[in-house]
N, C-alpha and C positions, 0 to 999 in steps of 0.2 A: 301583788301590789301592797298587801298588808305588811310584808316584810321590809318594804322599801320606804314606806311613808307611815308616819305616826297617826295621821288622820287624813281623810279625803280633802279637807280644806286647808291643811297646813302646807307651808312652803317647803320644798326639799332642802335638806341641809347639804353642807359641803361633802359629807361622806356619801349622801345619796347621789350627788352628781358624779362623784368618782365611780361609784358602782355602775351607774348608767353608761359611762364611757367604757368601762371594762366590758360590760355586756355587749355594747355595739362592736367593740374590737373583736370579741370572741365570735360574734355573728358574721362579720364581714371579712375577717382574716382568711378563713378557708376559701371563701368565694374569690377573693383577690388572688390568692395563690393559684387557684384553678384557672382563672383567666390568664394569669401570667404564663402558666405552663402551656395553655392552649396557643398563646401567641408565639412561644418558642417553637412549637411543633408545626405551626402553620407556615409552610415553606414559601408560599407566595407572598408572605409579608416580610420576608428577609431580603435585604438589598444585597444579594450575592452576585459577584461578577460572573459566575457561570449560570446560575439559575435565571438571571435576568434575560438570557437568550431565549428561554423556553416560554412559548406562548401558544396556546391552543389555536390561535388564529393562523399560525404558520405551519405548513406541512413540512415533512422531511425534505431536505434539500432537493429541489428540482421536481419533486413528485406532484406539485400543484399543476404542472403543465401537461400532465399525462393526458387529460381529457382533451386539451387543445391539440396535442400532437397526434394522438392515436385513437381518441374517443374510447378510452378503456374504462370509464367509470361505471359501466353497466353492472359490474360485479360489486355489490355492497361491501364485500370484504376488502376491497381495494381502496376504500375511502381513506382509511388510516392504515398505512402499511407498517407503521412502527407500533402504534397502539401502546398498551400498558404492559410494562415488564412484569413478569411473574416471579422474578427473583430479586434478592436484595444485594447481589454481589457488586453491582455497579450502580449505585443509587442515582447518579446524575443522568443516567439513561432513561429513567422513568419519565414517561410523557415527553421524550425528547423531540422537539420540533425545531430544528435549527433554522434560524432566520436567514433565508436564502434570498436576500434582496439583490437586485441586479447591480447595485452600486458598491457591493462589498469588495474591498481591495485587500491584497492583489488577487487578480483572477488567475487561477492555476489550472493547468491541464497536464495530463499524463498521456503519453503515447506508448503503445506496445505492439509487438508482433507475436501472435499467440495461436496455438492450436488446442488450448485447454477447453475442458467442458465447463458446464455451469457450476458444478460443485466447487470448482476452484475460482472461477471468474466472478461470480456474484459476490462472495465475501470480499474478494479483492477490490471490487468496484465500490461497494457500499462502505467498507472500512475507510477508504480514501475520501469518500464523500463526507464522512463524519469528521475527519480531521481538516477538511477545508478545500478539497479538490472539486471543481465544478464540472470539468469537461474531460472526456476521454476519447482518444482516437485509437480504435482497435483495428489493426490489420490482421484479418483472420484467415486461417487455413485449417484444413483437417476437420477435427471435431468442432472447433469454434465456428466454422463456416457452414456446418450442417443446418438444415432447416429448423430442427427442434431447438437448437442452441441460438442461432442467429436471430430467429424471430423474437426470442425473449430479450436478447441484448438490445435490439433495435427499439424496444418499447421503453427503455430506461432513459429518462430525460438527461441530456448532457452526454450521452454515449453515441458516438459516431462509428458505425461499422463499415469498414472498407474491405471489400473482397479482392482476393488475388485472381483477377480474371486475365484472360489473354490480352485484352485491351490495356489493362493496367501494366502488364509486363512489357508490352510493346512501347508504351509511353515512357516507362522507367528506363528502358534500354537507351533512350535518347538523353537521359539525365547528364548534366555537366560533370557529375561525380566520376563517370567513366574516363573523363579527360584529366582528372586530377591525380597528382602523384601521391597524395597522402594516403590513399586507400589501395593503390595498385598492387601491393604485395599480397593482398587477400583475394584478388580477382581469379576466377576460373579454377577454383579449388573446391573440393567436395565438402559435404557435411557442415561442420561448424563454421568453416570459412565462408561457405555459400550463405549460411544464415546471417553471418556477420555483415556481409555486403548488403543483403536484403534489408536488414535492420537499418542500415544507413540510408538506403533509398527511401524507406518508409518514414524515417525521421525527417528527411528532407521535405517530404510531402506534408508531414504533420506541422512543420514550422509554418508553411504557407496557410494551412487550414486554421491554425491557432491565431495567426496574425489577422486573418480575415474575421475571426470571431471576437477579436478584441482581447485575447488572452495576454497576460503579462509575464508569466513564468511557464516553462515547459520542462518536464522530466521524462526520461525514458526509463521504464521499469519493465521487468518481466512479471508474469502473473504468479511467480513464486517469491516475490519480493514485496515487503511492506515498508513504507516510510515510518520511522519511529522518531517523532519530533520531541525527543527527550529534552528537558530543561526549558520548555516553552510554557507560556501561560495557557491554561486550559487544554494542554496537549493538542496544540493547533499548528498545523503546517502553515496556515495563513498568517498567524502571528509571527512565526519564525521568519518567513520571507519578507514580511512587512518591515521587520527590523533590520534587514540587510542594508548597508549603506548604499546610497544612490549610485556611487561610482563603481560598484561591484557588478560585473557582468555575469558571473556564474558562481555557484557555491558547490562544494564537494561534500557529499555524505559518505563518511566511512561506513563500511559494511560489517555487520556481525553475521556469523554463520550458525545455523541451527545445529544443536547437538542433541540428537534424539536419545531417549532412554529405553525405547521399546522397538521391536521389529514389526509390530502390527498396527502402526498408526494409519488411520484412514483420512483424517481431517487435520493436517498439520497446523493450520492457523489456530485451531482451538485445542490441540493436544500437545503442542510443543511450547515449553516455557523457558528452556535452557539454551543459551547461546554462547558461542565462543567469541570473545572480544577481538577486534582487529588490533594488530601490533601497534598501530598509530595511537590507540587509546590505552596503551600499557607502558609502564616504565621499561627502559631497555633491559635492565638487569632481570626483571621479572620475565620478560618475553624470552630472552635467550637462556636464562637460568632454568626454565621449565619447558624448553622447546621440545625435547625428546619425549617427555611424558605427554605433552599436549598433542603431538602428532600421532602417537600410538602406532608407529610403524608405517604410516602413510607417507606419500612422497613429499608433502608439504604441510605446513602448519594448518592451513585451510584445505579442505578437500578441493574446492574450486577457486574462483577468483577472490582477490583480496584488495583490489584497487578501487572499490567503491563505485558509486554512481554520482551524477551531478544534475543540478537544475540550472537552467540558463534563463536570463532575462531576454525576452523576445525583442529583437531590435534589427536594424538594417544589417544585411549580409551575414546573419547567423547561419551556421551550418553544423551538421553533426561532425564529430571527430572520433568515430567509433561508437560502439553502443554504451560506452562508459563516460564519455565527455562530449562537450560542445566547443566549437571554435568560431572564428569569424573570418570571412574572406578578406577583410580590409584592415584588421588590426589583431594584435595579440590581446585576448580578453584579460581583464582583471579578475582573478579568481581567488575566492576565499574558502578555506577549509573550516568546516563547522566543528566545534569542540565537543558537543554532546550528542546531537541528533545523529541518527544512523539509518542505514538500510538493513532490514532484517531479511536475510537470504535463507529460505527454507529449502536447502539443497539436499537431494537424495533422502528426503525425510520420509518417503514411503518406499516400501520394498519394490513396488511396481515401477518406481523411478529407475531402478536398476534393471529389472527384468524386461522393460520395454526398450532398453538401449539398442538392442540389436535390430529393432524395427526402424530406427531413425536414420540409418546410414548404410550405404551399400559397400563400404570398405571391407577389405579382408581383415579378419581378426588376428593380425600378426603385429608384432612390435614395430616392424618397419612400416607397414602400410598405415597404421593408425596415426602416425605422425603427419600424414597428409590430410587427415580428417579432423583431428581434434587438437586444440591449442594447449590444453592442460593435461598434466600427467595422470591425474586421477580419472578423468573422463576416458582416457585411453585404456587404462587398466579395467575400468568398469565395462567398457564396450567389449573387450576381449573375454572377460568373465561371462558376460551376458550372452555372448555368441557361442561359447564353447563348453559351458558347464550345464549340469543338470540343475533342477530346481533346488534340490537339497544342497548341492555344492554352492549355488548362488546365495542361498540363505545363510550358510555358514560363513561365507566370505563377507556378506553384508553385516553380520553380527560382529565379526572381528574388526572390520574397517570403519564402519559407520556408527553402530549402536554403542552407547556408553553404558556399560554394565558394572564397572568397578566403582562401588560406592565410596570407597576410601579415596580413590583418585579424584572422583567428582568433588568430594568435600574439600580435598586439598586445593584443587584448582579454583574452586569457588572462594576459598579463603584468600588465595593469592590474587583474585580479581580477574583471572584469565577466563573463567566461566562466570556467567551472570544469569540471574533470573529476570525475565521481563514478562509481565502479565497483562499489560494494558491492551495490546491487540487481541489477545485471547479472550479477554472479558468483553470487549466491545463487540467482537464478531459473534460470540456466544449469545450475548443479549439481543443482537439483531436477529439471529436465528430463532431464538425462543419467542421473540416478538412477532414472528411470522413474516418478516420482511421478504426473505428469499422465496418462500412458498407462495406468497401473494403475488410477487412479480411473475412467477412462472404461470400460476393459475390465470392471472389476468391476461397475459400474452396469448395463451392458448384459447381462451374464451373469445378474445377479440379477433382471432384469425378468420373464423368463418363469417363474422359479421362485418368486418371493416376492410379486409385486404387479403390478397393472396401473396405468398412468399415470392412468386416469380416476378410480380410487378415491382415489389420493393427492391429486389436484387437488381432489376434493370435500372431503377432510379439511382441506386447506390453506385452502379457501374458508371453511369453517365456523370455523376458528381465526381467520382474518382478520376475519370479521364480529364474533366475540366480542370480539376485541381492540379493534376500532374502537368498539364500543358502550361498552367500558370507558373509552376515551379521552373519550367524550362525557359521562361521568358527573362530570367536574370541576365544581366550584362556579363557576357563571357570574356570581355576584355579587361575586367578589373583585375588587379593584382591579388592573387590569393597567397595566404601564408602557407608555408611548406611543412607545418607541424604534422607529423605522421599520425594516422589514426591510432587510438589507444585500444588495444585488445584486452580481454580479461587477463589479469596477471596474478601470479601467486605471491604469497608473502615471502619476505627474505628468509633464507635458510641460514644454518649455522656457518656455512662457508663464506657468507658475506659479513660476518661479524666484524671483521677488521675495517670494513668500508662503511659501516653504518654509524 
């Protein structure tokens, strides 16, 4: 104080006041900066359009009803299936608790016919939950219908498991679909044709179930396909469909095809990031100018189908129109193609997808006979190879036809826009896995089995529900005039021979 004042009784001079202000500024400036930095890092204080969804009061979509549906909360590890992410790769997934209020619009459901195991089905379900799907209708067979798999699927809120029982087949045999001309060319044929008809019958049932549940949109997807809502706010399928004009009855998602870079992939959803774009999302000169390099000696530009999948608004007289489209018995639907969003198809992404081909069909492995069984050329070739070759020969064929190993070609097609990198699904599913979502669902389901139910009683209930729903499907008015649009099967991309007509 002696340096600031001449005496204890004297009044401070103007220079003394200035010095005091400087001293206060020096004292409080670091504190103010620290407070400001704290506020910037405090996420809950930022009015962010994405983070405002996240609230510890809301569990992961649908998971709050687990205790009400199955009494599965006996395991403390199941209280928070998502929990805290341990990585920084997708920061918006930290403490993600999507607000799953019953009035969220629109209500979206997915139906599928599957025999896949949990390693494929659980990531597929929860990924679509993240982007806005609330309800699933799973028509299960094979591995998917086994007790160890089905008991887990049945515990997931929003998931409806329908078994292919004898009673179900008997009821579906009475479906009006068998009297319609639009599907008749696929009747009574083996393998892929049989599956195609079965998918349509299941889709028909799913429409009724979805309508009873108050759903507004329905998609048919396989469990090796993920919706990629590119170009939407917060990567949301719900936002995408909410913005569709009210007079549009259905939207078409163009599909992209996985382009794998290794032959040892085990989990495609988290190991594949490169995809080949559909010709509809490419300039004509780019598509045809690089067609031969992009096909790499395969029969077509895509290994399998190229005509996308669609989502339909649930309304009166809605019907399936093959596994790729929807139609209406009373009108031609108003359909809109989406410009950015796509279906990511992870086809032949594992070597086992090839080696297991010969177990899926009883056709003879000849060029003539496989035409009765498979609609697409690559599937025919793959079946013959899988049925007639050694493991070493299959692996060599797989590396030549499926795996992308030419780095220069990859770089060229990436620059042309034919190949593209898509990381969002990979990151979301990896975050879910690291957060323990999938393991917690499996653990909880198995712990609950001995305490709450037996698999046999649950199967009986599901069979009864399936029969009732099927009977309800058959109650439609058979006298109404149906449109004659033929069912749309999986189709290949246009080849060079069609260049004059495109």
